[in-house]
N, C-alpha and C positions, 0 to 999 in steps of 0.2 A: 071675157075670158073663155076660150073653148072648153067644153066638158072634158076633152083628154088632157088639156093644160091643168085644169083644176084638179083632176085625179092625180096626175103627176106631182103637183105642188102638196096635196094632202099626203101622198105616199112618202114624199121626201121629209116632210115635216115629222110624220110619224116615226120614220126610221131614225132620224138623227135624235129625237127626243128619247127613243128607246135605246139608243146607243148610249147617251149620257146617263140614263137610268142605270144601265148595266155597268158602266164605269163606277158608279157611286155603290152599287149594291155590294153585298157580301161577296168576297171572292173577286171583285173588280180590280180596278187600278189603285195601287197603294197611294199614289200621290193624289189622285181625284177624291178618294175617300177620305182624306185627312184635310181637305179644303174647307174653309169657312167663307162666309160674307166678307169678313175683314181681311183674311189672308189673299182673297182675289182682288181687292181694290186696286193694287198697282197693274194688274193685267187689264182691267177695264180701261185704264187711261192708255196703257201701252198699245193694246190692240186699236184703239180709237186713233192714235196718231200714226199707226202703221197704215192704216186706211188713208189718212189724210196725206202720208207720203205718196201713196200711189195716185190720190186725186190731183196732186201737184204736177203729175206727168200727163194727166188727161187734159189736154188743151181744148179738144173737141170731141163730140160723140163719134165723128168720122175716125179720128185717130184710135179711139178704143176699138172701133170696128176693124180697122185695118192693120192693127198690131196685136196679134194672137198673145204675144208675150205679156204685154200690158193687160189685156183682158184676163188672161189666167192669174196674173198677180192680184188684180182687183177682186176676183172672185174668191181667191184663197183668203185675202185679208178681210173681206166681207164675213166670209165663213168664221173666221176666227173671232170677229166681234160677236157675230150672232151665238158662238158657242159660250161666250160670256153671259149673255142674256138667258140661254137654256140651263147653262149651270147654276146660276143664282136662282132661276125658278125651280130648278130640281132641289136644291137646298131647302128652299122655303116649302116645297111641297112635302118635304120629309117632317115638317112640324105641322102640316095641315094648314098652314097659312094661306098659301096660294100655289099655283102651279102655272105652267108655260100657256095652258089654254085660258086660265082666267085673265093672264097678262094680255093675251091677244084679244079677248072679248072686251076687256076695259079700254084697249087702244081703239078698237073698233067703234065702241060707243062713243068715245070722245071724239073721233074723227067725224062720225055722223053729226053729234051735237054741235061741233064747232065749224060745220060747213052747211048752214042753213039754206046757203045760196045754190047748193047742189041738191041737198036732201029735203029742202023745205021751200018756202016761197018768197025768201028773201032776195032782193035785187042787189047786186053790185056792178060797178061800171068796169073795174080793173082790178090788178093784183094789189095795188095799194088800198082799194076799198076792201078786199079780202083781209088783208092784214089789219086793218082799222077794226073791222067787224070781229076778228079773231080776239083781239085784246080787249074789247067790250065784253064779249062773252067770258073770257078768262076772268076779268075783273068782277063780273056778276057772280061768277062760280066761287071766287074767293070770299066776295062780300057775304055770301050766304053761309059761308063757314066761319068767317071771322070779321067781325064788324070793324076791326082795325087793320084790315088787310091792305097792303101798298101795292101800287102798280109795279114796283120793283121786287115783290116776292116771287120766289120760284127761280131766280137766278143762282146757280151754283156758285158759291164762294170759291170753289177749287178751279174755276175757268181761269186760263191764262189771262193775266191782267188787261191786255190789249183787247181781247176778244170780250171780256166782261164789261170793259169800258164802252165798247161799241153797242153792247146790247142795253146797257143803262141808258145811253144817249137815245137810242132807238125808242125805249119804252117811254122816257119822259118826253120825247118830241111828239109821240102819238097822242099825248094828253095836252099838247099845246105849249110845253116848256122848252121853247126854242126860238132863236132869232129868226126873223122873216127872211133873212138872206144871208150871203156871206160877209157882208160888211162888219157886222158886228163880231163874229168868231175870228175873223183876220186881226181886226183891232186887238182883240182879246189875246190873240196869240203873240202878237208883238209886245204888248203889255206884260204878258207872263215872262217872255224872253228877257225883257229889260230887267224884271225883278229878279230873275234867276241870276242874271250877271252881276247884280249888286251883290247878292249873297256869296257868289262864288268870289268876287274880290275881298269881301269881308273875311272870308275863310281862308284865303291866301294870306291875309294878313296876320290873322290870329286863328290857329287851330284850336277850337274848343267844342265839345260835344253839342252844345246848344246852337252854335254857328253851323255845325255839319247838319243838325236836324233841320234847321231852317233851309239850307240850301237843298236838302233833299225833299223837303215839302214844295219848295218852288219847281223843282224838276218835275214833281209829280203833277203840279198844276200845269206846267208847260205841256207835258205829254198828254193830259186830258184835253187841253185846248186844241192841241194838234189832231187828237182823234175826232174832235167835234168838227173841225173842218173838212177832215175825211169824210165823215158821215155826210155832211152836206153836199160834198162833191161825188157821194156814191161810190167812195172808195173804201176798201177794207183795209185798215192799218195793219192788221195780222198778216194779211196776204202780202201787202206791200213790204213789210219788214222780212217776210220769209223770202221774198224775191231778192231782196238786197243781201241777205245772208248767202243765199245761193250764188248770186254773182261774185260776192266777197270771197266765198270759199273757193270758187272756180279759179279767180284771178291769184288768190294767194297760193294755191297748189302750183299754178304755173311758175310763181316767183320761186317756190322750193325746187320745182323741177330745173329751172334754169340755173339755179346756184349749184345744185348737184352736178350739172354738167361742167362746172368749174371746181369741183371737188370742195364745195362749201355747204354749210348749214346756215340757216337764218341768223343764228346767234353768233355765227363767225364773221358775218358781212356786216356792211354799213348800211345805214338807212338810204344813203344815195343809191347804192347798188339795187337794193329792193325796189326803191321807187322806180327805177329805170326799168325793171322787168314788170313791175306792175303796170306802168304805161304801155309796155309792150302788150301785155295781157289784155288791157283795155282795147287797144286797136284790134287785136285777134278776135 
C-alpha cells in the first residue's frame, strides 16, 4: 500500500470512529444514544443481508468496474455493515471493555497467526492446503482453551440452516468424516427420499403429531443429504436456492402481469391459465 493510500485510510477510519463517538456522546443523536448491543442485533443481520443482495448482482469484477450504480450500492452497503462494527465497538468502549482499535488489533494478530505460510515458514501447495492448515490452527487454539473443544465449535447457531449445514459438512470433511466420492452420498440421497415418501404416505392416511414429526425429521435428513451432494460437487446450496427463488419470483411476476392485462388477479384465475403464462415466462 502506498504511503498516501495508508494516510487516506488512517484518516477515514479516524473520521468515522469520531463521528460515531459524537453520535453517542451527550447532545448527540437520540436514536444512537439509546441503542444497546441487544437492540442492535436485528440491524447486524439486516445489513449483512443487504450486502448479500448486492453481491448477488456482482457476477464478475468487471461488472462492478463498469457499472457505477452497482459499485455505489456496494460501497454504501459495506459502509452500513461497517457502521455496526464501529457502533458495537463504541458501546463496548463506554464500559472500558474494548474499542475499535483493539478489535482491529485482535483481528490483525489472528490473521498473522493463521497465515504461517505467508508470515512464517510453513509451506502449502494450494488454497485447499491453506484451509486445512487454517482448521488445524483453529483446533489447536480451541484445544488450548478447552480440552473438550469440537471441530464444530464457533459456528453461529443463528446462521441460515442451509448455510450452517454447508459449514458443518465442510468442517467434518476436513477431519476425514466424508465419503471418498459421490457414490455414497447419491445412494444416501435416494435412501432418504424413499424414507421421506414412506412417512408422507403414512401421514396422509392418519394425521397425528407423531407422524408429522417423523415426516419432518425425514425431510430434514433429505435436505442434509442433498447439501452433502452439493458440497462434493462444490456447489453452494444457499446460492442455488437463492437463484431458484429469483427465477421463480421473476416468472410469477410475469404471470401476475399477464393476468392483469386480462383484468384478473391470480386468485381469480385457474391453475391452467397461470401455468400457460408460467411456461411463457420460462421461454422468455
